[in-house]
N, C-alpha and C positions, 0 to 999 in steps of 0.2 A: 929747624923751626925759625919763624920770623923773630927778629929781635923784639924783646918785650913780651912775647907770648910765653906763658908758663908751660913748661914741659909737663906732659901728662905723667901720672904716676902709675906704673903697672902694679897690679895687685888684685885682690879679691874685695868686692864691695857688696854691702847688703842693700838690696832694693825692696820695694813693696812686696814683690812676689818671689823673693828668694835671692840667692847670691849670684852675682855675675863676676866674670874675670876680665880684666883689661890686660891685654898682652901686646907687647911690641913685636913687630915683624922684624926679624933679624936681617932680612934681605933688603929692606927698604927703610931708610932713615926715619921717614915720617909716617910709616905704615903702622896701623893699629887694628887689633882684632878684639871685638866684644864677644865673649863666649858665656854660655849659661849651661850648667850641668854637662860640660864637655862638648856642647854643640855650638859651633861658631854661628853667631847671630848676625854680625855686621863686620865689614872691613872698610876702613877709610884710610886715605893718604891725606894728611892735613895740608900738605903743600900742593898736591895734585888731585883734586876731587874728580878729575876725569879718569883716573886710574881705577879700574874696577877689577878686583881680584877674583870674585866669585863668578862662576860660569853663568848662573841663572841671572845675575844682575846685569851681565853683559848682554844677555838676550833681551832683558827689559830695555836697556839702553838702545838696542837696535830698533825697537819699536818707537821709542821716543824720538830718536834721530830722524825717523821717517815721517813724523807728523809735520803739519804745515809750519813754516818758519815763523819765528817770533816768540815772544814770551808766552807762558802758559799759566793758567790758574789751576793749581794742583791740590789734590787731597791725598794724603798718605795715611792709611790705616795700618798701624804698626810702625813705631818710630825707630827703635834700635838706635844706631848711631847716625841715622839720617843720611845714609849713603846716596839714595836717589835724589832727595832734595838738594844735596850738595852738588851732585852731577848736573841737575837741571839748572841750578843757579849759575854754574860755570859755563854751560853750553848755551843757555838761553837767558841772558841777562834781562832783568825786569820781571821775571816770573814770580808769582806769589804762591805761597805754600801754607796749607793748614795740615798739621800733623796731629793725628789722633792716637794717643798712647795712654793706656790705663795705668802705667807704672810711674807715678809721680817722682819717686826717688831715682828711678832710672833716668828720667828727664833731667833732674838736677845733676846727676853724675855726668851726663853727656855735656851739659852746659859748662860745668866746672872743669872737666878734664879734656874734652875734645872740641872746644871752641865752637859751640853751636851758634854763638853770636856772629860768627863769620858768614853765616848764611843769611843774606838779606831777604827781607819781606817774608820771614817765616814766623808763624804763630803755632804754638803747641796747645792743644786742648787735652787736659788729663781726663780721659773718659774711655769707656769701652767702645769697641768699634760700632756697634749698633746704636748705642746712645749718642755717640759723637756724630754719627752720620745723620741721625734724625734732626739735629740742630742746624744742618746746612741748608742754604737756599736752593730752591729749584733751579735747574739749568745753570749752575754756577761754575762747573768744573770742566776744563778742557781735558784733564788727565786725572784719573782716579786709580791710585795704586793700593792694592790690597795685599799686604805682606805681613800678616800677623800670625805669630806662632807662640804656642806655649811649649817651650823647649823645642822639640823637633816636630810638634804636632799642630796642625791648623785647627783652630776652634771651629767645631761644626756649625755653631750658630752664625758664623760668618760665611757659610757655604750654602745657605738655603735660598729657595726661590723668593721668600719674603724679603730677605736682605738684598738680593739682586734687584728687586723692584725698587727698593729705596735708593740703591746706587744709581739705577737708571733715572730716577727722579732728579738726582743731583747733577748728573752729567748734562752737558749741552747736547743738542741734537747731533753735533759733529764730534762729540767727545769720545775718549778712548778709556777703556778699563783694562788694567793689567793685574793679574792675579798670580801670585807665587804659591804653588802647592807642592806637596811631596807625596810620593807613592812608590810602591814596590811591585812585587810579583802579582800579575793579574791586572793591576791598575784599576781595580774596582772603584776606588774613591775618585780617581781622575775621570773615569767614564761618567760617573754620576754627577760630578761637579760640572763637567763639560756639558752634559745634558741640561743641567740647571741653567747655565749661562746661555746656552743656545735657545732655551725657551723664552728668554727675555730679550736677547740681542740678535739682530739679523745677520751680523757679520762676526764670525768667531774664528780664531786660529789657535792652534796648540803647538808649542815648541819645546823641544828637549833634545838632549844627546840621544842618538839612535838606540843605544843599549837600554836607556831608561824607557824610551817609547815602546820598546819591545817587551818591557817588563822583566828584563834580565837582571836589573839591579835597582836598588832603592836610590831615589834622587829627586831633584827638583824639576818641575815642569812649569812653563809659563803659558797662561791663557791670556790672549788679547781679544777684546771684544769691543764692538761699537754699534750704535744704531744706524750709523751712516755708511762707512766703508772702512776697509783696511787695505793697505798697499801690499797685498799678499805676494805678488810676484817679486817685488823689491825685498820684502821681508824674508822670503824663501832664500834669496841669494845672499842677503846679509847674514842670516843664521848659518847657512852652509859655508860661508867664507870665513867664519870666526874660528877661534882655536878649537872649539868643541865640535865643529862641523855638524851643527845641530840640524835636525829636520823640522820642517814646518808643515803641519797638516791643516787642511781647511776643505770646505766644500764636501764633495761626495766621499773623499777619504776620511774626513772627520765624522761623517754620518756612519760609515762602516766601523770606525773606532768606537763610537758610542754604542752601537749595536743594540739599541732598545733599552739601554740603562735608564731607569726612571730618575727624574729630577729629585733633588733633596728638598723636603718640606720641613717646616718647623715641627718639631716633635717626632720626626722619623728616628728610629733606633739605628743611627749611623755612627760608626766609630772611625775617626780619622786614623790612617795608618801610622804605626810607630816604627821607626827604623830598627833594623837588627843592630845589636850591640857593636858588631864589627865595623859598622859604617863610620863611626866617629872614634873608634878605638885606636 
């Protein structure tokens, strides 16, 4: 830890929507895990924000690293410990961040225990994802990161065509959307969410570890989308060259993956998938 910076206190903390646990990484001096109901939510290294422990976060970073050089105007729906804002602040100095997080007590915890003030040009709005997005300016974001979970489940109201339309409104014409989702056997939810995103954005790619993409095990998948373009060739190489050797699907391959799955609309009786107990056991 830097001299003068208070050491975080591991333990269980009460937040607006339940208890969370702050755990020290025994393998890294300044590594910390934020967990809820036994499900890891965020990992940060307070001295090295470019160290990304979770595989799906590294895939997000692969996309961000391939965007045009320079600072970014970013929106993050789902705060957690603000791993991606910290990463972007370190790799693209001068970037601005709006974090939309409904749990005000969680925000206070991260401020007090995990040095949120160390992230320059970051503002937090305590609001739900849809409510917070509605208050953003048209065409204001270079990067929109949707990484919102209740425990291990993505809120379905953040997966609908209506919400994607509002995100598209906020993005610049050259902006990029990143979505973290989770699914398991059959990938029914991933197919429908991919169809929903493709209905709104002209350029879409889906990335995940091969076993997850084949529906063999439950895990995280990353959707990248843009009204402009995506560097899919570079992204394919970056994903395959990482520790997970992830696959990147786009174009005709992604059309076959969706296989006629209907987009998700507000009010549709859709249940986001819940992981088997063994996943985090």
